[in-house]
C-alpha positions, 0 to 999 in steps of 0.5 A, spaced: 753 506 041 755 501 046 751 495 048 748 495 055 748 488 057 746 490 065 740 493 066 740 500 069 736 498 075 736 491 077 729 488 078 726 487 085 724 480 087 717 483 088 715 489 084 707 488 085 707 486 092 710 493 094 706 497 090 699 495 092 697 493 099 695 486 101 688 487 101 682 484 097 677 488 093 670 487 095 665 490 092 660 493 097 654 495 093 651 492 087 651 494 080 647 500 078 643 496 072 641 491 078 636 497 081 634 498 074 632 491 072 628 490 079 624 496 078 622 494 071 620 487 073 616 490 079 613 495 074 611 490 069 609 485 074 604 490 077 602 492 070 601 484 068 596 483 074 592 489 073 591 487 066 589 480 068 584 483 073 581 487 068 580 481 063 577 477 069 572 483 071 570 483 063 569 476 063 565 476 069 560 482 067 558 478 060 
């Protein structure tokens, strides 16, 4: 088997630039987990305020 010292295809000077366009990746929408966290925080805040209101009402009735 002969040694191959010359590559079959010569490497180009810019292999990646020709394969993809020159535009920057911009993520336009936030990750899905962000909506879930905001929803949980809003619900937890409402529940906490409701419990504090009940404690204040119970304390005022005594």
